[in-house]
Structures are given as C-alpha cells and as structure tokens.
N, C-alpha and C positions, 0 to 999 in steps of 0.2 A: 546530496541525491539529486540536486539541480545541475552539478558538474556532469553526472552520469548521462543526463539527458542532453545536454549541449554539446558534449564532446563528439558524439558520432555526427551530429549536424555539422559541426565545424570542420570535421574531418572530411566528410563529404563534399563541402563547400570548398574545401582548399583542394581536393582532387579534381573537381570539376573545373575550377579556375586554371589550373595547373594544365589539363588537358585542353581547354580552350586556347591558352597561350601557346602550347605545342604545336595544335592544329593550324592555327593561324600564322605560324612563323616557318614555313616550309622553304622559304628561299634559301639560296646558297649564301653561305657567309665564309668569310676569310678569317682566319685565326692566326696570329701571329705571337710565337712565344720564343724569347731569345733568338735563336737563328733558325728556327723551324717555322713553316708556314703551312696551315692546313686548311682546305676547302671543305667544308662539311655543311649539310643541311641544318638550318636554324633549328628545326624540330628536334633532330638528333643530338644537336649540341645542349639544347635545355634539357631532354631527357636524361643525358649523360651527367649534366651538372646535378639535376634533380636527386638522381639515384646515388651519386657518389656523395653528395651532402647528407643524404639519410643515413647511408651506411657508416659515415664517419660519425655522424650523431649517434648512431646505436652503439658504436665501438666505444666512443669516449664515455657514453652513459654508463655501459658496462663496466668498464675500467673503474670509472668513480665509484659505481655501487660496490665493487669487489673491494676498492679501497676502504670505504666506509664500513663494511663488514669486517674486514681484516682489523680494523682500529677497534672496533666493538669487542671483537674475540680477544684482543690483546689486553684490553681494560679488563674484561671479565677474568682472564687469567691471572693478571696482578692482583685484582681484589680477592681472589681465592686463594692466591699465593700468602698475600698479607694475613687474610684470615687463618689460614692454617699455621703459619708462622706465630701468631699471636696466640692461638690454642695451645701450640707446643710450649711455648714460653709460659704460659699461664699455668699449664699442667706442670710443668717442670718445677716452677716456684712453690706449687701446692704440695707436689711430692716431697720437695726438700723440706718443708715445715713438717711434713707428717713423720718423716724419718728422723 
C-alpha cells in the first residue's frame, strides 16, 4: 500500500527534475559520432535521449514479460502432457489386468 502512494510522488518529482534540466540547458551543443557532427539545442538533445531511453525500456520490458509468459505456458503444457501420459499409462495397466 505504501508503494502505491510513493510511486506517483516519485514519478512527478522525476518529471519535474527532468523538465528543469531541459529548460536550463537551451544552449547549442555539438555532438560528434564517428564522422558525423551535429549541432543541436541541449534541451532538445536531453529530450531526445530521455524519450528514446523510455521507449527502449518499455520495449525491453515488454519483450521480457512475453518471454516469461511463454516459459510459463510451456511449463504448464509439459505438466499437462505428463499428467495425460500418466493417466493413459495407468488406465492401460488397469485395463490389462481386468481383461
């Protein structure tokens, strides 16, 4: 219950700190990557990095969640298959004794 109250407060605080960082860094910066050079506003650069990091986190979390669900489904299918094979083998043994 405590986590439900603190999560929105922490999220709002993080958003406000991020906006403050973006607003205070509006000067032009030069970014070099390999043989490319880009001049861009510091605020825009921070915003692009934050948005791309957030999207990457969501994508990776979604892929991880899907992988976990798939493993759980496979485990359930194996358990059901084992249970069905044991039921069939025990019924065939019982049927052999009766006849």
